[in-house]
C-alpha positions in Angstrom: -0.3 0.0 -0.2 1.5 3.5 -0.8 0.1 6.7 0.4 0.8 10.7 0.4 1.1 11.8 3.7 0.8 16.1 4.2 1.7 17.7 7.7 0.4 21.1 8.2 2.9 23.7 10.3 2.6 27.7 10.3 5.0 27.7 7.4 3.2 25.9 5.0 3.1 21.8 4.0 5.3 19.2 4.2 5.3 16.4 1.9 5.5 12.5 2.8 5.4 9.4 1.3 4.5 5.9 2.9 5.0 2.5 1.5 3.7 -0.2 3.5 4.3 -3.7 2.1 2.5 -7.0 3.6 4.2 -7.9 7.6 6.7 -5.0 7.7 9.5 -6.0 10.3 9.5 -2.0 11.0 9.3 1.3 9.7 12.0 3.4 8.6 11.3 7.2 8.8 13.4 8.6 5.8 14.0 12.5 6.7 15.2 15.1 4.2 15.1 18.2 4.1 13.5 18.1 0.8 12.5 15.3 -1.7 15.6 14.3 -3.3 16.2 11.9 -6.7 17.5 9.5 -4.5 14.4 8.7 -2.4 13.3 6.1 -4.4 16.7 4.1 -4.3 16.9 4.3 -0.5 13.2 3.3 0.0 13.6 0.4 -2.3 16.9 -0.7 -0.6 14.8 -0.6 3.2 11.8 -2.8 1.0 14.1 -5.1 0.1 14.6 -6.3 4.1 10.8 -6.0 4.8 10.8 -2.7 5.7 7.7 -0.1 5.5 9.1 3.4 4.6 7.8 6.8 5.4 9.9 9.2 3.4 8.9 12.7 4.9 10.5 16.3 3.6 11.3 18.5 6.5 11.5 22.1 4.4 8.2 23.7 2.8 8.6 24.2 -1.0 9.5 28.1 0.0 12.0 27.5 2.3 14.0 25.1 0.1 14.7 29.0 -1.4 16.7 29.9 1.2 20.1 27.9 1.5 20.5 28.8 5.3 17.0 26.9 6.4 18.6 24.0 7.2 20.8 25.1 9.8 17.8 26.0 11.7 18.1 22.7 14.2 15.4 23.7 16.4 13.0 24.2 14.1 13.8 21.0 12.1 13.6 19.3 15.2 10.4 20.2 16.1 9.4 19.1 12.8 10.7 16.0 13.2 8.8 15.2 16.5 5.7 16.4 15.1 6.2 13.6 12.3 7.1 11.1 14.7 3.9 12.0 16.9 1.4 11.8 13.5 3.5 8.3 13.4 2.0 7.1 16.7 -1.3 8.3 15.7 -1.8 6.7 12.6 -3.3 3.3 12.1 -0.9 1.8 9.9 2.3 2.9 11.6 1.6 3.3 14.8 2.4 -0.2 16.2 5.9 -1.2 13.9 8.9 -0.5 15.5 10.5 2.7 14.2 13.9 4.2 13.2 15.0 6.9 11.5 17.6 7.3 8.5 18.8 10.9 7.4 21.5 12.8 6.2 23.6 15.5 6.0 22.2 19.3 7.7 19.0 16.9 9.0 21.2 14.8 11.2 21.8 16.9 14.5 17.7 17.5 14.0 17.3 13.7 14.0 19.9 13.6 17.3 17.5 16.0 19.1 13.8 14.3 17.7 15.3 11.3 19.0 16.4 12.3 22.2 13.2 13.5 22.9 11.1 10.7 21.8 13.4 8.1 23.6 10.4 5.2 23.9 9.0 5.8 20.3 12.7 5.9 18.1 14.6 2.5 18.2 17.3 3.2 15.9 18.7 6.6 14.5 20.8 6.5 11.0 23.1 9.4 9.9 24.7 9.4 6.3 27.0 12.2 7.4 26.3 15.2 8.9 27.3 17.3 11.9 26.0 15.4 15.1 27.6 17.7 17.4 25.2 20.6 16.5 22.6 18.7 18.0 24.3 20.1 21.8 25.6 18.3 24.6 22.4 17.9 26.4 20.5 16.0 23.4 23.7 13.7 22.7 23.8 12.7 26.6 20.0 12.1 26.4 20.1 10.2 23.2 19.2 6.1 24.3 18.3 5.0 20.4 21.3 2.9 18.9 23.2 5.3 16.6 25.0 4.4 13.2 27.1 7.0 11.4 27.5 6.4 8.0 30.7 8.0 6.4 32.3 8.7 2.1 35.5 7.9 2.3 36.1 11.8 2.2 34.1 13.1 4.7 36.2 14.2 7.6 33.9 17.3 8.6 31.1 14.7 9.3 33.9 12.1 10.9 35.3 15.1 13.5 31.9 15.8 14.0 31.3 12.6 15.1 34.4 12.5 16.9 33.5 15.6 18.8 30.0 14.3 20.0 31.4 10.7 20.9 32.5 11.7 24.4 28.6 12.7 25.0 26.9 9.6 23.6 25.9 7.6 26.2 23.8 5.0 24.0 25.6 2.5 21.9 27.1 4.1 18.7 29.1 2.5 16.3 30.5 3.9 12.5 30.4 2.5 8.7 32.5 3.9 6.0 31.3 3.6 2.7 33.6 1.6 0.2 33.6 2.5 -3.4 30.2 3.2 -4.9 28.3 1.2 -2.0 24.9 2.4 -1.0 24.4 4.0 2.3 20.9 2.5 2.9 22.3 -1.1 2.6 24.7 -1.1 5.5 21.5 0.7 7.3 19.1 -1.8 6.9 21.8 -4.4 7.9 21.8 -2.7 10.8 18.5 -2.2 12.0 17.3 -5.2 10.9 19.7 -6.7 13.2 18.6 -4.5 16.2 15.0 -5.1 15.1 15.2 -9.2 15.4 17.3 -9.7 18.0 
């Protein structure tokens, strides 16, 4: 089953897409600043492993025009919290164990949101991103296991992870992608291991 979902905010509408197979093993919330061409391939990879996917953008059409819109971590974190709360009130998603998959500038917001919804979020995967920008308090409070996935040459994100690591009390690990390796595949394998354990 496929379903399009809209979330209203004071600044405009956010749009998402739910893909729900029969008997899913869990739900992967794929969060982006805005729709990206690779979203379909990422959700398809998770589907191969039996996951339902909910791809959601966190910026309105108007906000995408501003280059610094992805830097507002508090606003993006609150929107992600609203999305997480919505999944718990949706009959198709509410009973599924939930993981977050995100990348780049949305990563610190994902950490903050997961820290505030620790009973709901069972895993967080960030492909790059400066997670130290989530702040020490959120990093301290994060209970969900965290997997950081890095491109080989992404030294900025690796350094951000090193700065964040002393504050991470929960389980956390990293994976450096090989040449042309799809970031969704190691993420799906890792999440599946957590949900099957």
